[in-house]
VEXBA-557639 format. One record per residue (C-alpha): x, y, z; residue in three letters. Coordinates in steps of 0.1 Angstrom, whole numbers, plus 5000, padded with zeros to 4 digits. Example, Ala and Ser with C-alpha at 12.3 -4.5 7.8 and 13.67 -1.06 7.14 Angstrom:
BEGIN
+------+------+------+------+
!   xx !   yy !   zz ! code !
+------+------+------+------+
! 5123 ! 4955 ! 5078 !  ALA !
! 5137 ! 4989 ! 5071 !  SER !
+------+------+------+------+
// end
This chain:
BEGIN
+------+------+------+------+
!   xx !   yy !   zz ! code !
+------+------+------+------+
! 8347 ! 7990 ! 7803 !  UNK !
! 8313 ! 7991 ! 7821 !  UNK !
! 8318 ! 7994 ! 7857 !  UNK !
! 8284 ! 7997 ! 7871 !  UNK !
! 8253 ! 7974 ! 7880 !  UNK !
! 8218 ! 7981 ! 7899 !  UNK !
! 8220 ! 7987 ! 7935 !  UNK !
! 8194 ! 7993 ! 7961 !  UNK !
! 8218 ! 8008 ! 7989 !  UNK !
! 8211 ! 7998 ! 8024 !  UNK !
! 8205 ! 8027 ! 8047 !  UNK !
! 8235 ! 8018 ! 8074 !  UNK !
! 8257 ! 8027 ! 8040 !  UNK !
! 8238 ! 8059 ! 8032 !  UNK !
! 8247 ! 8070 ! 8066 !  UNK !
! 8285 ! 8073 ! 8056 !  UNK !
! 8279 ! 8090 ! 8022 !  UNK !
! 8261 ! 8124 ! 8044 !  UNK !
! 8279 ! 8153 ! 8032 !  UNK !
! 8307 ! 8166 ! 8047 !  UNK !
! 8311 ! 8203 ! 8049 !  UNK !
! 8326 ! 8222 ! 8020 !  UNK !
! 8357 ! 8240 ! 8020 !  UNK !
! 8356 ! 8279 ! 8007 !  UNK !
! 8361 ! 8276 ! 7971 !  UNK !
! 8389 ! 8300 ! 7970 !  UNK !
! 8405 ! 8280 ! 7998 !  UNK !
! 8401 ! 8244 ! 7978 !  UNK !
! 8434 ! 8224 ! 7972 !  UNK !
! 8440 ! 8188 ! 7965 !  UNK !
! 8457 ! 8164 ! 7983 !  UNK !
! 8453 ! 8138 ! 8010 !  UNK !
! 8454 ! 8168 ! 8039 !  UNK !
! 8414 ! 8169 ! 8027 !  UNK !
! 8410 ! 8133 ! 8046 !  UNK !
! 8398 ! 8141 ! 8077 !  UNK !
! 8401 ! 8112 ! 8106 !  UNK !
! 8380 ! 8120 ! 8130 !  UNK !
! 8386 ! 8101 ! 8158 !  UNK !
! 8354 ! 8088 ! 8164 !  UNK !
! 8355 ! 8050 ! 8165 !  UNK !
! 8357 ! 8034 ! 8198 !  UNK !
! 8373 ! 7998 ! 8202 !  UNK !
! 8350 ! 7969 ! 8209 !  UNK !
! 8322 ! 7993 ! 8198 !  UNK !
! 8315 ! 7963 ! 8174 !  UNK !
! 8305 ! 7927 ! 8186 !  UNK !
! 8315 ! 7912 ! 8152 !  UNK !
! 8352 ! 7936 ! 8151 !  UNK !
! 8376 ! 7929 ! 8181 !  UNK !
! 8409 ! 7937 ! 8184 !  UNK !
! 8424 ! 7900 ! 8169 !  UNK !
! 8415 ! 7902 ! 8134 !  UNK !
! 8436 ! 7922 ! 8104 !  UNK !
! 8409 ! 7940 ! 8097 !  UNK !
! 8402 ! 7958 ! 8133 !  UNK !
! 8424 ! 7989 ! 8123 !  UNK !
! 8409 ! 7995 ! 8092 !  UNK !
! 8378 ! 7996 ! 8099 !  UNK !
! 8381 ! 8019 ! 8123 !  UNK !
! 8404 ! 8040 ! 8100 !  UNK !
! 8375 ! 8039 ! 8073 !  UNK !
! 8348 ! 8048 ! 8103 !  UNK !
! 8367 ! 8075 ! 8112 !  UNK !
! 8369 ! 8087 ! 8079 !  UNK !
! 8334 ! 8088 ! 8071 !  UNK !
! 8337 ! 8059 ! 8042 !  UNK !
! 8318 ! 8033 ! 8065 !  UNK !
! 8292 ! 8029 ! 8094 !  UNK !
! 8276 ! 7998 ! 8111 !  UNK !
! 8252 ! 7975 ! 8099 !  UNK !
! 8235 ! 7982 ! 8134 !  UNK !
! 8250 ! 8004 ! 8163 !  UNK !
! 8271 ! 7967 ! 8173 !  UNK !
! 8273 ! 7950 ! 8139 !  UNK !
! 8297 ! 7963 ! 8114 !  UNK !
! 8292 ! 7927 ! 8092 !  UNK !
! 8330 ! 7926 ! 8080 !  UNK !
! 8322 ! 7898 ! 8057 !  UNK !
! 8292 ! 7918 ! 8038 !  UNK !
! 8297 ! 7921 ! 8006 !  UNK !
! 8302 ! 7952 ! 7992 !  UNK !
! 8282 ! 7959 ! 7960 !  UNK !
! 8295 ! 7980 ! 7929 !  UNK !
! 8266 ! 8007 ! 7934 !  UNK !
! 8286 ! 8013 ! 7967 !  UNK !
! 8319 ! 8007 ! 7953 !  UNK !
! 8309 ! 8040 ! 7926 !  UNK !
! 8298 ! 8061 ! 7955 !  UNK !
! 8330 ! 8052 ! 7978 !  UNK !
! 8353 ! 8067 ! 7948 !  UNK !
! 8329 ! 8091 ! 7941 !  UNK !
! 8335 ! 8111 ! 7973 !  UNK !
! 8370 ! 8099 ! 7975 !  UNK !
! 8379 ! 8117 ! 7946 !  UNK !
! 8361 ! 8144 ! 7957 !  UNK !
! 8375 ! 8151 ! 7987 !  UNK !
! 8411 ! 8143 ! 7974 !  UNK !
! 8403 ! 8175 ! 7948 !  UNK !
! 8380 ! 8196 ! 7964 !  UNK !
! 8381 ! 8189 ! 8005 !  UNK !
! 8344 ! 8182 ! 8008 !  UNK !
! 8322 ! 8156 ! 7996 !  UNK !
! 8289 ! 8176 ! 7988 !  UNK !
! 8261 ! 8153 ! 7965 !  UNK !
! 8223 ! 8161 ! 7963 !  UNK !
! 8199 ! 8138 ! 7969 !  UNK !
! 8187 ! 8120 ! 7942 !  UNK !
! 8163 ! 8093 ! 7933 !  UNK !
! 8171 ! 8068 ! 7926 !  UNK !
! 8202 ! 8071 ! 7951 !  UNK !
! 8227 ! 8062 ! 7930 !  UNK !
! 8221 ! 8083 ! 7902 !  UNK !
! 8238 ! 8118 ! 7911 !  UNK !
! 8273 ! 8094 ! 7924 !  UNK !
! 8268 ! 8075 ! 7889 !  UNK !
! 8265 ! 8109 ! 7874 !  UNK !
! 8298 ! 8121 ! 7885 !  UNK !
! 8313 ! 8091 ! 7886 !  UNK !
! 8308 ! 8095 ! 7846 !  UNK !
! 8316 ! 8128 ! 7839 !  UNK !
! 8347 ! 8124 ! 7859 !  UNK !
! 8363 ! 8091 ! 7845 !  UNK !
! 8359 ! 8070 ! 7875 !  UNK !
! 8332 ! 8048 ! 7848 !  UNK !
! 8333 ! 8042 ! 7811 !  UNK !
! 8293 ! 8042 ! 7813 !  UNK !
! 8262 ! 8035 ! 7834 !  UNK !
! 8247 ! 7999 ! 7835 !  UNK !
! 8235 ! 7976 ! 7861 !  UNK !
! 8239 ! 7985 ! 7895 !  UNK !
! 8227 ! 7955 ! 7915 !  UNK !
! 8254 ! 7930 ! 7917 !  UNK !
! 8285 ! 7924 ! 7945 !  UNK !
! 8315 ! 7941 ! 7930 !  UNK !
! 8346 ! 7920 ! 7921 !  UNK !
! 8383 ! 7927 ! 7934 !  UNK !
! 8392 ! 7935 ! 7902 !  UNK !
! 8368 ! 7965 ! 7892 !  UNK !
! 8371 ! 7975 ! 7930 !  UNK !
! 8406 ! 7982 ! 7926 !  UNK !
! 8397 ! 8001 ! 7891 !  UNK !
! 8373 ! 8022 ! 7902 !  UNK !
! 8397 ! 8032 ! 7934 !  UNK !
! 8426 ! 8035 ! 7912 !  UNK !
! 8404 ! 8061 ! 7890 !  UNK !
! 8398 ! 8078 ! 7922 !  UNK !
! 8429 ! 8095 ! 7922 !  UNK !
! 8454 ! 8110 ! 7898 !  UNK !
! 8483 ! 8092 ! 7891 !  UNK !
! 8507 ! 8110 ! 7910 !  UNK !
! 8488 ! 8100 ! 7947 !  UNK !
! 8499 ! 8065 ! 7938 !  UNK !
! 8539 ! 8066 ! 7940 !  UNK !
! 8557 ! 8029 ! 7938 !  UNK !
! 8570 ! 8021 ! 7974 !  UNK !
! 8571 ! 7983 ! 7966 !  UNK !
! 8590 ! 7967 ! 7934 !  UNK !
! 8567 ! 7941 ! 7919 !  UNK !
! 8582 ! 7931 ! 7881 !  UNK !
! 8554 ! 7928 ! 7854 !  UNK !
! 8538 ! 7894 ! 7855 !  UNK !
! 8546 ! 7892 ! 7890 !  UNK !
! 8513 ! 7886 ! 7904 !  UNK !
! 8507 ! 7851 ! 7901 !  UNK !
! 8468 ! 7853 ! 7890 !  UNK !
! 8469 ! 7887 ! 7875 !  UNK !
! 8488 ! 7898 ! 7846 !  UNK !
! 8493 ! 7935 ! 7834 !  UNK !
! 8473 ! 7928 ! 7797 !  UNK !
! 8446 ! 7917 ! 7816 !  UNK !
! 8411 ! 7938 ! 7824 !  UNK !
! 8420 ! 7958 ! 7850 !  UNK !
! 8455 ! 7946 ! 7851 !  UNK !
! 8471 ! 7981 ! 7852 !  UNK !
! 8454 ! 7992 ! 7879 !  UNK !
! 8458 ! 7961 ! 7902 !  UNK !
! 8503 ! 7966 ! 7896 !  UNK !
! 8496 ! 8003 ! 7902 !  UNK !
! 8481 ! 7998 ! 7936 !  UNK !
! 8502 ! 7968 ! 7947 !  UNK !
! 8539 ! 7986 ! 7937 !  UNK !
! 8516 ! 8017 ! 7958 !  UNK !
! 8513 ! 7993 ! 7986 !  UNK !
! 8477 ! 7997 ! 7990 !  UNK !
! 8472 ! 7957 ! 7980 !  UNK !
! 8491 ! 7928 ! 7990 !  UNK !
! 8474 ! 7899 ! 7983 !  UNK !
! 8457 ! 7879 ! 8002 !  UNK !
! 8477 ! 7844 ! 8007 !  UNK !
! 8512 ! 7843 ! 8012 !  UNK !
! 8514 ! 7840 ! 7973 !  UNK !
! 8503 ! 7875 ! 7972 !  UNK !
! 8472 ! 7861 ! 7950 !  UNK !
! 8445 ! 7884 ! 7943 !  UNK !
! 8415 ! 7869 ! 7930 !  UNK !
! 8405 ! 7892 ! 7908 !  UNK !
! 8370 ! 7873 ! 7902 !  UNK !
! 8364 ! 7869 ! 7939 !  UNK !
! 8339 ! 7899 ! 7956 !  UNK !
! 8348 ! 7926 ! 7978 !  UNK !
! 8340 ! 7919 ! 8020 !  UNK !
! 8334 ! 7951 ! 8037 !  UNK !
! 8365 ! 7944 ! 8056 !  UNK !
! 8389 ! 7944 ! 8027 !  UNK !
! 8372 ! 7978 ! 8014 !  UNK !
! 8375 ! 7992 ! 8043 !  UNK !
! 8419 ! 7984 ! 8041 !  UNK !
! 8420 ! 8000 ! 8009 !  UNK !
! 8401 ! 8032 ! 8013 !  UNK !
! 8421 ! 8037 ! 8043 !  UNK !
! 8454 ! 8030 ! 8023 !  UNK !
! 8445 ! 8052 ! 7996 !  UNK !
! 8436 ! 8080 ! 8022 !  UNK !
! 8463 ! 8076 ! 8043 !  UNK !
! 8505 ! 8069 ! 8026 !  UNK !
! 8513 ! 8062 ! 8063 !  UNK !
! 8489 ! 8031 ! 8061 !  UNK !
! 8504 ! 8015 ! 8026 !  UNK !
! 8524 ! 7982 ! 8035 !  UNK !
! 8555 ! 7972 ! 8021 !  UNK !
! 8554 ! 7941 ! 8000 !  UNK !
! 8578 ! 7913 ! 7984 !  UNK !
! 8560 ! 7888 ! 7965 !  UNK !
! 8577 ! 7854 ! 7954 !  UNK !
! 8591 ! 7847 ! 7920 !  UNK !
! 8577 ! 7808 ! 7921 !  UNK !
! 8550 ! 7786 ! 7941 !  UNK !
! 8551 ! 7754 ! 7947 !  UNK !
! 8536 ! 7729 ! 7919 !  UNK !
! 8515 ! 7712 ! 7940 !  UNK !
! 8495 ! 7749 ! 7944 !  UNK !
! 8504 ! 7757 ! 7905 !  UNK !
! 8484 ! 7719 ! 7903 !  UNK !
! 8456 ! 7729 ! 7924 !  UNK !
! 8446 ! 7764 ! 7908 !  UNK !
! 8452 ! 7750 ! 7873 !  UNK !
! 8435 ! 7713 ! 7868 !  UNK !
! 8403 ! 7727 ! 7863 !  UNK !
! 8415 ! 7748 ! 7834 !  UNK !
! 8429 ! 7724 ! 7814 !  UNK !
! 8411 ! 7690 ! 7797 !  UNK !
! 8414 ! 7663 ! 7775 !  UNK !
! 8405 ! 7665 ! 7738 !  UNK !
! 8392 ! 7635 ! 7719 !  UNK !
! 8384 ! 7642 ! 7680 !  UNK !
! 8364 ! 7620 ! 7656 !  UNK !
! 8359 ! 7619 ! 7621 !  UNK !
! 8328 ! 7627 ! 7597 !  UNK !
! 8322 ! 7591 ! 7601 !  UNK !
! 8324 ! 7594 ! 7642 !  UNK !
! 8354 ! 7572 ! 7646 !  UNK !
! 8380 ! 7584 ! 7670 !  UNK !
! 8411 ! 7602 ! 7652 !  UNK !
! 8435 ! 7610 ! 7684 !  UNK !
! 8439 ! 7628 ! 7714 !  UNK !
! 8453 ! 7658 ! 7730 !  UNK !
! 8452 ! 7684 ! 7755 !  UNK !
! 8435 ! 7720 ! 7756 !  UNK !
! 8430 ! 7749 ! 7779 !  UNK !
! 8409 ! 7779 ! 7787 !  UNK !
! 8420 ! 7811 ! 7786 !  UNK !
! 8388 ! 7831 ! 7794 !  UNK !
! 8359 ! 7826 ! 7812 !  UNK !
! 8337 ! 7828 ! 7784 !  UNK !
! 8347 ! 7796 ! 7768 !  UNK !
! 8378 ! 7805 ! 7743 !  UNK !
! 8406 ! 7777 ! 7748 !  UNK !
! 8436 ! 7769 ! 7728 !  UNK !
! 8455 ! 7736 ! 7718 !  UNK !
! 8473 ! 7728 ! 7688 !  UNK !
! 8463 ! 7726 ! 7654 !  UNK !
! 8476 ! 7691 ! 7649 !  UNK !
! 8453 ! 7680 ! 7672 !  UNK !
! 8421 ! 7688 ! 7658 !  UNK !
! 8431 ! 7686 ! 7623 !  UNK !
! 8408 ! 7668 ! 7598 !  UNK !
! 8382 ! 7661 ! 7628 !  UNK !
! 8344 ! 7667 ! 7620 !  UNK !
! 8340 ! 7664 ! 7659 !  UNK !
! 8356 ! 7670 ! 7689 !  UNK !
! 8347 ! 7671 ! 7728 !  UNK !
! 8368 ! 7682 ! 7756 !  UNK !
! 8369 ! 7662 ! 7790 !  UNK !
! 8372 ! 7684 ! 7821 !  UNK !
! 8389 ! 7671 ! 7856 !  UNK !
! 8356 ! 7662 ! 7872 !  UNK !
! 8345 ! 7644 ! 7839 !  UNK !
! 8323 ! 7662 ! 7827 !  UNK !
! 8322 ! 7663 ! 7788 !  UNK !
! 8314 ! 7691 ! 7764 !  UNK !
! 8313 ! 7697 ! 7727 !  UNK !
! 8338 ! 7722 ! 7707 !  UNK !
! 8314 ! 7744 ! 7693 !  UNK !
! 8340 ! 7758 ! 7665 !  UNK !
! 8371 ! 7774 ! 7654 !  UNK !
! 8377 ! 7810 ! 7659 !  UNK !
! 8413 ! 7817 ! 7649 !  UNK !
! 8442 ! 7794 ! 7635 !  UNK !
! 8478 ! 7800 ! 7630 !  UNK !
! 8487 ! 7773 ! 7604 !  UNK !
! 8525 ! 7785 ! 7608 !  UNK !
! 8521 ! 7782 ! 7642 !  UNK !
! 8502 ! 7752 ! 7649 !  UNK !
! 8477 ! 7768 ! 7672 !  UNK !
! 8438 ! 7772 ! 7671 !  UNK !
! 8418 ! 7793 ! 7693 !  UNK !
! 8380 ! 7774 ! 7697 !  UNK !
! 8348 ! 7777 ! 7718 !  UNK !
! 8335 ! 7751 ! 7742 !  UNK !
! 8300 ! 7747 ! 7736 !  UNK !
! 8275 ! 7757 ! 7771 !  UNK !
! 8250 ! 7777 ! 7787 !  UNK !
! 8263 ! 7807 ! 7800 !  UNK !
! 8288 ! 7790 ! 7822 !  UNK !
! 8319 ! 7804 ! 7836 !  UNK !
! 8350 ! 7787 ! 7828 !  UNK !
! 8383 ! 7785 ! 7852 !  UNK !
! 8414 ! 7795 ! 7830 !  UNK !
! 8449 ! 7805 ! 7829 !  UNK !
! 8467 ! 7835 ! 7830 !  UNK !
! 8488 ! 7841 ! 7799 !  UNK !
! 8523 ! 7854 ! 7808 !  UNK !
! 8552 ! 7874 ! 7784 !  UNK !
! 8572 ! 7843 ! 7767 !  UNK !
! 8596 ! 7870 ! 7757 !  UNK !
! 8609 ! 7870 ! 7796 !  UNK !
! 8614 ! 7834 ! 7802 !  UNK !
! 8654 ! 7827 ! 7805 !  UNK !
! 8671 ! 7795 ! 7802 !  UNK !
! 8670 ! 7772 ! 7835 !  UNK !
! 8637 ! 7787 ! 7841 !  UNK !
! 8614 ! 7760 ! 7861 !  UNK !
! 8585 ! 7751 ! 7840 !  UNK !
! 8557 ! 7726 ! 7842 !  UNK !
! 8538 ! 7710 ! 7816 !  UNK !
! 8503 ! 7700 ! 7823 !  UNK !
! 8483 ! 7680 ! 7801 !  UNK !
! 8468 ! 7649 ! 7793 !  UNK !
! 8496 ! 7620 ! 7777 !  UNK !
! 8480 ! 7590 ! 7768 !  UNK !
! 8444 ! 7603 ! 7777 !  UNK !
! 8454 ! 7602 ! 7811 !  UNK !
! 8439 ! 7636 ! 7821 !  UNK !
! 8461 ! 7663 ! 7842 !  UNK !
! 8495 ! 7649 ! 7847 !  UNK !
! 8518 ! 7674 ! 7858 !  UNK !
! 8556 ! 7674 ! 7846 !  UNK !
! 8587 ! 7696 ! 7859 !  UNK !
! 8612 ! 7703 ! 7839 !  UNK !
! 8635 ! 7737 ! 7827 !  UNK !
! 8640 ! 7762 ! 7797 !  UNK !
! 8663 ! 7744 ! 7777 !  UNK !
! 8666 ! 7773 ! 7751 !  UNK !
! 8639 ! 7803 ! 7750 !  UNK !
! 8643 ! 7807 ! 7711 !  UNK !
! 8653 ! 7775 ! 7696 !  UNK !
! 8650 ! 7783 ! 7660 !  UNK !
! 8641 ! 7754 ! 7635 !  UNK !
! 8628 ! 7751 ! 7603 !  UNK !
! 8622 ! 7791 ! 7602 !  UNK !
! 8602 ! 7787 ! 7635 !  UNK !
! 8605 ! 7800 ! 7668 !  UNK !
! 8601 ! 7772 ! 7698 !  UNK !
! 8605 ! 7775 ! 7734 !  UNK !
! 8629 ! 7739 ! 7741 !  UNK !
! 8625 ! 7727 ! 7776 !  UNK !
! 8629 ! 7696 ! 7794 !  UNK !
! 8593 ! 7687 ! 7811 !  UNK !
! 8585 ! 7655 ! 7803 !  UNK !
! 8556 ! 7652 ! 7777 !  UNK !
! 8540 ! 7618 ! 7755 !  UNK !
! 8518 ! 7616 ! 7727 !  UNK !
! 8485 ! 7633 ! 7737 !  UNK !
! 8506 ! 7665 ! 7750 !  UNK !
! 8501 ! 7681 ! 7723 !  UNK !
! 8483 ! 7715 ! 7732 !  UNK !
! 8493 ! 7716 ! 7770 !  UNK !
! 8502 ! 7749 ! 7789 !  UNK !
! 8535 ! 7751 ! 7794 !  UNK !
! 8535 ! 7769 ! 7831 !  UNK !
! 8558 ! 7792 ! 7844 !  UNK !
! 8568 ! 7794 ! 7882 !  UNK !
! 8537 ! 7813 ! 7889 !  UNK !
! 8514 ! 7792 ! 7869 !  UNK !
! 8512 ! 7818 ! 7841 !  UNK !
! 8514 ! 7798 ! 7804 !  UNK !
! 8543 ! 7809 ! 7784 !  UNK !
! 8540 ! 7782 ! 7758 !  UNK !
! 8517 ! 7754 ! 7738 !  UNK !
! 8534 ! 7723 ! 7743 !  UNK !
! 8540 ! 7716 ! 7703 !  UNK !
! 8563 ! 7685 ! 7695 !  UNK !
! 8594 ! 7666 ! 7708 !  UNK !
! 8621 ! 7646 ! 7695 !  UNK !
! 8619 ! 7612 ! 7692 !  UNK !
! 8653 ! 7604 ! 7699 !  UNK !
! 8660 ! 7623 ! 7723 !  UNK !
! 8656 ! 7625 ! 7762 !  UNK !
! 8629 ! 7650 ! 7768 !  UNK !
! 8640 ! 7670 ! 7740 !  UNK !
! 8604 ! 7693 ! 7737 !  UNK !
! 8593 ! 7720 ! 7719 !  UNK !
! 8564 ! 7749 ! 7726 !  UNK !
! 8550 ! 7773 ! 7710 !  UNK !
! 8557 ! 7808 ! 7727 !  UNK !
! 8522 ! 7820 ! 7738 !  UNK !
! 8524 ! 7851 ! 7726 !  UNK !
! 8521 ! 7841 ! 7693 !  UNK !
! 8484 ! 7832 ! 7708 !  UNK !
! 8479 ! 7872 ! 7717 !  UNK !
! 8486 ! 7879 ! 7680 !  UNK !
! 8455 ! 7863 ! 7668 !  UNK !
! 8421 ! 7877 ! 7664 !  UNK !
! 8393 ! 7856 ! 7677 !  UNK !
! 8361 ! 7857 ! 7656 !  UNK !
! 8330 ! 7842 ! 7649 !  UNK !
! 8333 ! 7803 ! 7653 !  UNK !
! 8330 ! 7781 ! 7625 !  UNK !
! 8325 ! 7743 ! 7628 !  UNK !
! 8350 ! 7720 ! 7630 !  UNK !
! 8338 ! 7703 ! 7601 !  UNK !
! 8348 ! 7733 ! 7577 !  UNK !
! 8381 ! 7726 ! 7582 !  UNK !
! 8385 ! 7691 ! 7568 !  UNK !
! 8377 ! 7703 ! 7535 !  UNK !
! 8404 ! 7728 ! 7539 !  UNK !
+------+------+------+------+
// end
């Protein structure tokens, strides 16, 4: 995993990276006692940090630990974005202080080289790269997690796997995020404990994380909800779900269905029957934008699933997180979000009626959220908005007796290079 990007370090941040007095080598010992709170911060010294903001005490703490200084004598810029290069420098200094009691780094040109080399040799990063862009919250969490040993993160919060609504344990940086939530270092950005992994880290947020890293007494108890309101799930999911329209080799319309993105690079999922016999297909987003399906990347005929890619010019797509469908239970609330009768982003609510319904040698999730023609390929979401299944079929002579393919079958597929849709017509 590459964590580094190009950076020209602001002078005000460089001031926070001054070397600390090294401890005698014979007395070096690792631990939290190595972090020294200088007590130099004076409340009100930054005119953009008053006592009313949530971050005020963390700015003071990070200042006292020497992690941060102001942009000027009286301006801190709490909302300013942290660069990835700055984050690597922070992680390197934190690791060095914890391990040795000091953070002595020789000056280098460019500035970041000495920290990047240390980070690479000590496992904070995996490879060098571009140092310039703002760091995302997920990558920052990974860097901070790697800066300290596992014993520095004892769990004080009971956060189950898949308990963070927008981060799953098997996602990129997911293990680090869950460890920091459980240790009380992270707690989310809203009342649902949402992490927003792809958002950039502000200086204020970085202050809070670094203070909680250095001082276990500052870590916070957190209890995450086991569900979020349907209207919030809808708002967060609609940009990732779309209408599919398929066409024959003669450009005659065949059918409509639903699909959804599972990565920001444009990989998406639907039921295989939605695109069968199609030589061409389009997707229509909730905002009306239309894109062409580039090709198929993986197929499971047995499970009626297909992974495909959507054409775009380096567009970052909204996508849905995939739950562990083995964890669902009968009675769990679920939502189907699809395009029945081509009505884009129609949401319905129901429950899991049977978590493992065996029919004709196949395993389905039976659920009661109403679906109709055109709902094939719709994501079936749990109460945190994570996908547990792909709507596949229903019983014509039943009342809301609907079936979904467990999403874990998608995880078993290995997407390769895309092949054109028309290739499937002759199969």
